[in-house]
N, C-alpha and C positions, 0 to 999 in steps of 0.2 A: 502492500499500501504507500501511495506516495505522501510525503509529508510538507505540509506547508508550515512557514513560520510567517505570523501575522503580527505586525507592529502596531501597537495603538497607540493615541495622543493624549489619553484621559477620558473623559465622559462626556459627551455634549456637543452640539453644532459647533458654539461659539468660541468656547472655551478648552476641547477636546476633541476625540473622535467622533465622527459624525454615527450614530448610534444605530441608525438603519442601515447606510453602508456596509459597518461593521458585523453587524448581527447578518443581515443577508449575503454577505461573504462567507462567514462562517458555516453558514446553511449550504450555500452552493458547492464551498470545497468538499461537506460530506454528502451531499448530492452526486456529486461526480466521482465520488470513489476513493477520495483522500483523505487526510486526516490532519489536523493542524496542532499547533502548541501558539502559546500567545505570548508576547511578551512588550514590555515597556520601559521605558527609563526612568529610574528610580530619581526623579527629581524634583523641585519646586515647579507648579506650572504657571506660566508668566502672570494670568490673572483669574479671576473667578466673574463668571456672568450671570447675573438671574436671567434664566432663558424665558423669562415672561416679559418683563420691562428691557431686557438688553442692555440694563445699566449693570456697570462694575459692581461687586460687593466687596466689601472691607474684612474678608479672610484670604486664608491660604488655604492651598492644596497641593496633593503629590500626585503627579503623573501615574504612577505606577499604582497606589492605592484607587485612585480615580478608572483606571483602568479596568481594574479588579472587578469593578461593579459590571461590565460587560460581559469579562471572564468569568462570572459566577466565582472568583476567587482561584480558579486556577490559570496562575500566571507567573512568567518570572521575570525578573530584572534583565533589561537590554544587555547589559555587561556579561551576563554568561552565555548570549547566543555563540553558536558556532556553527559555520556554514555547512562544515562538511557532514551535519547532522539533517539536512534539511534539502528536499527536491526544489524548492520554490519558496520564493519572499513575496508577501503580499502586504500593500500599505492600503488601508481605508483611509478616507477623507475626513472631513470638518477640520475648522480653524486651527484646532491643537497642533497639525501639521504643520501650518506656516507660522505658529505662535510660540508651541514648545520643542517640536522636533526640527524645528527652524526658526529664522527670524525673516522667513519671506514674507509675511503680512507688513513689516516694517520696512524692509530694505530691499524688496524687489528682486532687482539685477544685481546688487550686491549681497543678495542673500548668503548666509553660511550655515550648513546643517550640523546639527546637533552629533559630535564626535562618535557615539555608537550608534547613532543611525547611519553616518555617513561610512561608517566601518562594514556594519552588515550589507549595506549596497555593494558594496566596493569586494567584498569579501566572495559573494553571490556573482558579480559580475565575472570576476577573476575566474572562477569555477565553471563559468558559462550557463549558470542554472538561471530560469525565468524569475524576472523580477514584475511585478502588477501593481500599479498604483491608479486609485479611484479620485476622481473628484481635484483638490488641489494637491493631492499628494505627488503628481507628476511634477512639480515644483522640486522636490526633494531629490528625485531622479535628476532633473536638469540640472541642478545645481553641483551634483556629485559627479555624473557620468558625462556632461556638456554636450557632446557630439551624438544625439539620439533624438528620432523621431518619436513624438509623443501627443497627445492633445489634453485640452482641459475643457473641451466644448468649442465654444466661438468667443468666447471675450475678448475683445480685440485689447485691452488693457493687461489682462494677465497673459495673454498670448504674446507680446510683446515684449514683456517682463521676462517670460521664459526662453524666447529668441536672443535677447540679451545676455541672458545665462550661457548660450551656446547651444540651446537646443534648437530642433526644427517642428514647430507646431502644424499641427494638420487639425482642420475645422472638423467636427463631429456632429451627429445629433445622438439622441436618445439611445443607450444601451448599445451604440457603436463602438468598436474596439480599434487602437492602433497598436500594430505589431510591428518591432523594428526587430526584425529578422537576424540582423548582424549583430546588433547589443542584447539580443532576447529578452526587450522590454515589452510590456504589454501595458496600454491604458486606455480608461474610459471616462467620459465627462462626471455621468451620474449627478450628483447637485450644483454643478457648476452651471448645468443648465435649469431652466424652470421645470422640475422634476415633480411626480407624483410617486408614492412608494413601489407602484408596479414597474416604473419607469427605473427605479432604483433596483427592483429585484432583478429586471432583465440585463441590467448593465451588470451586476454583479454574477450572474449566471453566465453571461457571454463571458466576462473575461476569465473568470476561473474554470471554465471550460476550456476555453481556446489553450490557458495554461497546462493544463492537465494532458490535450491533446498534445501538446509541443513535447511531453514528456514521454510519451508511448514510442 
């Protein structure tokens, strides 16, 4: 059975991992005959957002602890990740990818990726293993690998920032997957488009299915 490593960025679209994308990705991994292990960096998250009002809250939370909510407690610190133990790497979206796993939300074309996330991507890439990214998470791949074909949908501003990072952006619609065969990178837009949960489910299933088929 093929094994995916899934990296989460917290819990919640505005300050962590996007819960629909994360959950439906885990579902898709098992649906297509693979298994998964979940990781997150053990670090303070950038800030905490009230998901009703959109306003910042005067408290602190930990990315690993918050990600454990989605993982139902079965999660490991990203520092323990070993690329040789996995067949594929998957990065769901959510603003936590751009605030916690990197500073893309604030620095765009000058973004820096969290060292443990960068190492996970580079280690998988060096072993020629598939890397998948949903929503805004392709920014992590762009900032790390540079010369790679990918998509975040069709937002011109975000696409321009990815291009400035050295990536090649391809416009896509709901559920479409861009596969850079040379780099073995898979991306799909999900909530970077105005999407509903059915469209998110389709995107998660399509990217995971494509990644599993590439391993056959």
